[in-house]
C-alpha positions, 0 to 999 in steps of 0.5 A, spaced: 169 251 915 170 258 914 163 262 916 160 264 911 159 271 908 153 276 910 150 275 903 147 268 901 151 263 897 146 260 893 147 253 891 153 253 895 151 254 901 154 247 904 148 246 909 147 240 912 144 234 908 143 227 909 149 223 909 147 217 905 153 213 907 157 219 903 161 221 909 166 215 909 169 217 903 172 223 906 177 219 911 182 219 906 183 224 900 189 222 895 192 227 889 195 223 884 199 227 878 196 234 881 200 239 885 197 241 891 200 248 890 197 249 884 191 254 885 186 251 882 188 245 885 188 248 892 181 251 890 178 244 889 181 241 895 178 247 899 172 246 896 172 239 898 173 240 905 168 245 906 163 242 903 164 235 907 164 239 913 158 243 912 153 238 908 156 232 912 160 234 918 166 230 915 173 232 916 177 231 910 184 228 911 188 229 906 193 223 906 198 226 901 201 225 894 204 219 890 203 212 888 200 210 895 193 213 891 192 208 887 191 202 892 187 207 897 180 207 899 177 214 899 177 219 895 182 220 889 184 226 885 187 223 879 191 227 873 189 222 867 193 222 860 190 226 854 188 219 851 185 215 857 180 210 857 174 214 860 174 218 854 176 225 858 178 231 854 180 238 856 176 241 862 172 234 863 172 229 868 170 222 870 167 220 877 167 213 879 165 209 885 168 202 886 169 198 892 170 204 897 174 208 893 171 214 889 176 217 883 175 224 880 180 223 874 181 230 869 187 231 864 187 238 867 187 242 873 180 246 871 177 239 869 179 236 877 176 242 879 169 242 875 169 234 877 170 236 885 164 240 884 160 235 881 161 231 887 159 236 892 152 237 887 150 230 888 151 230 896 147 237 896 142 233 892 142 228 898 145 222 892 149 217 894 156 216 891 156 209 892 156 206 884 157 213 881 160 213 874 159 218 870 164 221 865 163 229 862 166 233 857 164 240 856 160 241 850 163 249 848 170 251 848 168 258 852 162 258 857 162 266 859 158 272 863 157 278 860 156 283 866 154 290 864 156 293 870 158 301 869 163 303 874 159 308 878 156 302 880 150 302 876 148 296 871 145 297 865 139 292 865 141 290 872 135 288 877 139 285 883 142 292 886 148 295 884 155 293 881 159 288 886 165 290 881 165 297 881 163 303 885 165 311 884 169 309 878 173 305 882 174 297 882 172 293 888 175 287 891 173 283 897 170 277 899 164 277 895 169 276 889 171 270 891 164 268 892 163 269 885 168 266 882 166 260 886 159 260 884 161 261 877 166 255 876 161 251 880 157 251 874 163 250 869 164 258 867 171 259 864 170 266 862 167 273 865 167 280 862 166 284 868 165 291 865 159 294 860 159 293 853 157 300 852 164 303 855 165 310 857 168 315 861 172 311 867 171 304 864 175 306 858 181 307 863 180 300 865 186 298 860 191 303 864 195 304 870 190 307 873 187 300 874 192 295 873 194 293 879 186 292 882 184 288 875 190 284 875 188 282 882 181 280 881 184 277 875 188 272 879 182 271 884 178 269 878 185 264 875 184 261 882 178 258 879 179 257 872 176 263 870 179 267 864 178 275 865 176 279 860 174 287 859 169 290 855 174 295 850 172 302 848 174 302 840 175 309 840 181 308 846 186 311 841 182 318 841 179 318 848 185 316 852 190 315 847 191 322 844 190 320 837 185 324 832 183 317 829 181 310 830 181 308 823 183 300 824 188 301 817 191 307 820 198 306 822 198 310 828 192 306 830 195 300 829 202 301 833 198 304 838 193 298 839 200 293 839 203 297 845 197 297 848 195 290 848 203 288 850 202 292 856 195 289 858 197 282 857 203 283 861 200 287 867 193 282 867 197 275 866 190 272 866 187 276 861 183 272 856 182 278 851 177 283 849 169 284 848 167 289 843 161 293 841 162 297 835 158 301 830 152 300 835 147 305 838 152 310 838 158 306 839 164 308 835 167 303 830 170 302 823 164 304 819 166 311 821 172 311 817 169 307 811 172 300 813 169 293 815 167 290 821 172 285 819 178 291 819 176 293 826 176 286 829 182 284 825 186 289 827 185 289 835 186 281 834 193 281 831 195 286 837 192 281 841 195 275 837 202 274 840 199 273 848 194 268 845 188 273 846 182 273 843 177 279 840 170 277 841 166 282 836 159 283 837 154 283 831 149 287 834 150 292 829 143 296 826 141 302 824 138 306 830 135 312 827 129 308 823 123 312 820 117 308 822 114 310 816 119 306 812 116 299 810 122 297 807 128 298 812 127 292 817 132 292 823 131 284 823 136 284 817 142 288 819 145 283 823 146 278 817 146 284 812 152 287 816 156 281 817 154 275 811 159 278 806 165 278 810 164 271 812 171 268 812 175 275 813 176 274 820 182 272 823 182 266 827 182 269 834 176 273 832 170 270 835 163 273 832 158 274 838 151 273 835 144 274 839 140 269 839 134 273 835 135 278 830 132 283 835 133 284 842 132 279 847 125 278 846 120 273 849 119 270 842 124 271 836 126 266 830 133 264 831 138 269 828 140 267 821 147 269 822 147 262 826 150 258 822 149 262 816 156 264 816 160 258 814 167 261 815 168 264 821 168 263 829 161 264 832 158 264 839 151 265 842 149 270 846 143 270 850 140 274 856 139 271 863 138 278 866 130 279 864 130 286 860 124 284 856 122 278 860 120 281 867 126 284 871 126 279 875 120 281 878 116 276 874 118 269 874 120 267 867 125 260 867 129 261 861 132 254 860 126 252 855 127 258 851 135 256 850 134 250 849 130 251 843 135 256 840 140 250 841 136 245 838 134 249 832 136 246 825 139 252 821 140 247 815 148 249 814 151 243 814 148 235 813 148 232 820 151 238 824 146 243 823 143 245 830 145 252 833 148 247 838 153 244 833 155 250 830 156 254 837 161 247 839 165 247 834 162 241 831 160 244 825 166 247 822 171 244 827 174 250 830 175 251 837 174 259 838 167 258 840 162 258 845 156 261 849 155 268 853 150 270 857 149 277 859 148 276 867 142 277 872 147 278 878 148 284 883 150 286 890 143 284 892 144 279 899 140 273 894 145 276 888 139 275 883 133 279 886 128 274 886 131 267 889 127 264 883 131 268 878 137 264 880 135 258 877 137 262 870 144 264 872 145 256 874 141 254 869 145 257 863 152 255 866 149 248 866 147 248 859 153 252 857 157 246 860 152 240 857 147 242 852 144 235 852 141 237 859 133 238 859 130 245 862 127 239 867 134 236 869 137 242 871 131 244 875 132 237 879 139 240 880 138 246 882 131 246 887 134 241 892 141 245 892 137 252 893 130 251 896 129 244 899 130 237 898 123 236 900 119 232 895 113 237 895 117 243 895 121 240 889 114 238 885 111 245 886 117 249 885 118 245 878 111 246 877 112 254 877 118 254 873 117 250 868 111 253 864 113 260 866 116 262 860 110 260 856 106 264 861 110 270 861 109 270 853 101 269 854 100 275 858 105 280 854 107 279 846 102 274 842 105 271 836 112 273 836 110 281 835 114 283 841 116 290 843 110 292 847 114 295 853 115 301 856 120 304 852 127 305 855 125 301 862 122 296 858 117 293 864 110 293 864 105 294 857 105 300 853 103 297 846 105 303 842 111 305 846 115 304 840 111 304 834 112 311 832 120 311 835 127 310 831 129 303 834 125 299 828 121 295 833 114 296 830 108 291 830 104 295 824 097 294 827 091 297 824 084 296 824 084 290 820 090 286 822 097 286 826 104 284 824 110 286 820 110 283 813 118 279 812 116 275 806 118 276 799 113 281 798 115 285 804 122 286 807 125 280 804 127 277 811 126 270 810 131 269 805 136 270 810 135 263 812 137 257 808 131 252 806 126 249 808 127 254 813 126 260 808 120 257 805 117 255 811 117 262 814 115 265 807 108 262 807 103 264 811 100 256 812 107 253 814 110 259 818 110 256 825 104 260 829 108 262 835 112 266 830 106 268 825 106 276 826 114 276 826 113 274 819 106 276 817 101 282 817 095 278 818 087 280 819 084 279 825 079 274 822 085 270 820 083 262 823 089 259 827 090 252 827 086 251 834 080 253 830 081 260 833 080 266 830 087 271 830 083 276 835 080 271 839 087 268 840 089 275 843 084 275 848 084 268 851 092 268 851 091 274 855 086 271 860 089 264 861 096 268 862 094 272 868 090 266 871 096 262 870 100 267 874 095 267 879 096 259 880 104 260 881 102 265 887 097 261 890 102 255 889 108 259 892 103 261 898 102 253 899 110 253 901 109 257 907 113 254 913 116 249 907 121 253 905 126 258 908 122 264 911 126 270 907 126 265 901 119 265 902 117 273 903 122 274 897 118 270 892 111 272 895 113 280 894 115 279 887 109 275 886 105 280 888 108 285 883 108 280 877 100 279 878 099 287 878 104 287 871 100 281 869 093 284 870 095 291 866 099 287 860 092 283 860 087 289 860 091 294 856 093 288 850 086 286 850 083 293 850 088 295 845 086 290 840 078 291 842 079 298 840 083 297 833 078 291 830 072 292 833 071 285 834 068 283 841 070 277 846 066 271 844 066 269 851 064 275 853 069 277 858 071 284 861 074 288 856 075 295 857 
């Protein structure tokens, strides 16, 4: 096996594992129905070879191709017919062991690669391959990561170092490019957008001869691992690099320019899947500038990309970022729905609307965006954030998969029997195929990829969840911990005990009951209760001396009516509103009694003290693993816990002090509040 890179390989480190009788299968590896020269098949064989040697000390003997595979022992990599008995579909696979013969069956090369990675996952978890029988089909057609990397090497909302795609306004291609592709393919990711959605300066020129050669080279590496290559697009490219004076989507000159540019892009970047577009948002140009609709802009680009099988992913993060805090009727939460619902059915088939999980912006607690399922005739894609912009910057431990599970399991009531968010984005609701999940990613050029070793659980977890939405947050950790940290039972139990409840803990010591946004402006790490209260971004908590919360009921902004029944009525009522979202939908007195019997103000006090105490418990539990996990891993996570405790203490004391001074109501338990 080739020597590993100077950076960590995370769950693909292929370090020595317990053999468990698995080595014998690798004495013969047969190929049946696949070409050994096909790039994705070659990647699968290389992973199989490297994994077997590294984890089991077994040297793979590739016996060859053809009919003899049907009678052989060992491992058979077998192409299946489209209509096969195992029920394997596109990009899916079956693993089956019987009488010393282990079959990895798939209808296509991507499925074969995913099946090989599943086999290696079992070995890495120290599971026996004997008797394994598993069929896996991807739940989502598109499973993507969105990078917010800038060409100067910085990463917007990046907490793991600098970009490994770009530096000094140029494209980087090196050993890490391939390692990245390996990691993504191993968890089922089949699409990646490499540059920031806020496209500016040198990034606008990624669709020109200035960068085509390097971009095509990177796209080819991705193709070897079954990953489609995407770029974020500057909607105003016709002006900024095209020499026109307009970006009006109905202007014939603009249409002609984009037709020629798409032809050039798809010709010179053979593995190009399409483009991601952020328009009319936070200063980005878009069709609204010309009095056109979002559908006008998206469809114009989609029509130009259609001859090449390209898709346009159009973000729904469109809102007024010049709001007046004195205005109690304008509601940022309404903006996504208001801007897109009237155009439902107007978008062409190769357009996908990418919708954030909540109506605001990746807060620790938000309701589910009413656009998800609200749109009934339009391709939809869920966008979540693995990068911990508002959830601890990969300093504070915050395992996000439980949150993502809540989103996927939410009932929108858009269609009887197929109304969950998971149904909508998988295509089950509408019967469409241009759907899926995307995550803003948390990687950088830090040696361990994600800054905090524990933050890699979110990276791994998103990919596995996008492929198989039925997996639980705990099942994902049962895979990730032994693959990445240790197979020791005590270590697994301890790390699970830290990660599984960590999102709830972070919520406790930061923002209560769905209010959100009490973060340091611009940076978004650390407490600043009024940091955004009088700003232009529409991010208010409306606290006064009597109560707190934003009235989004019928009597307030009316946001609740963007949901189908019974959700609309449930949110509209103070009595039936889920309490974890109480302050998102209602302005509530501090004396309001919750279902626990506590007053609202006492809940705020108690939850912030509890959150800090729980974080202390995690830090202590981690210290107990010294000598039981890798020294570098231990030191990295311990240092992060030291910072997390300082942050949690500040949140506890600032939030409690703020609301004590606002309300004048003391803590019933007599704890120190300043």
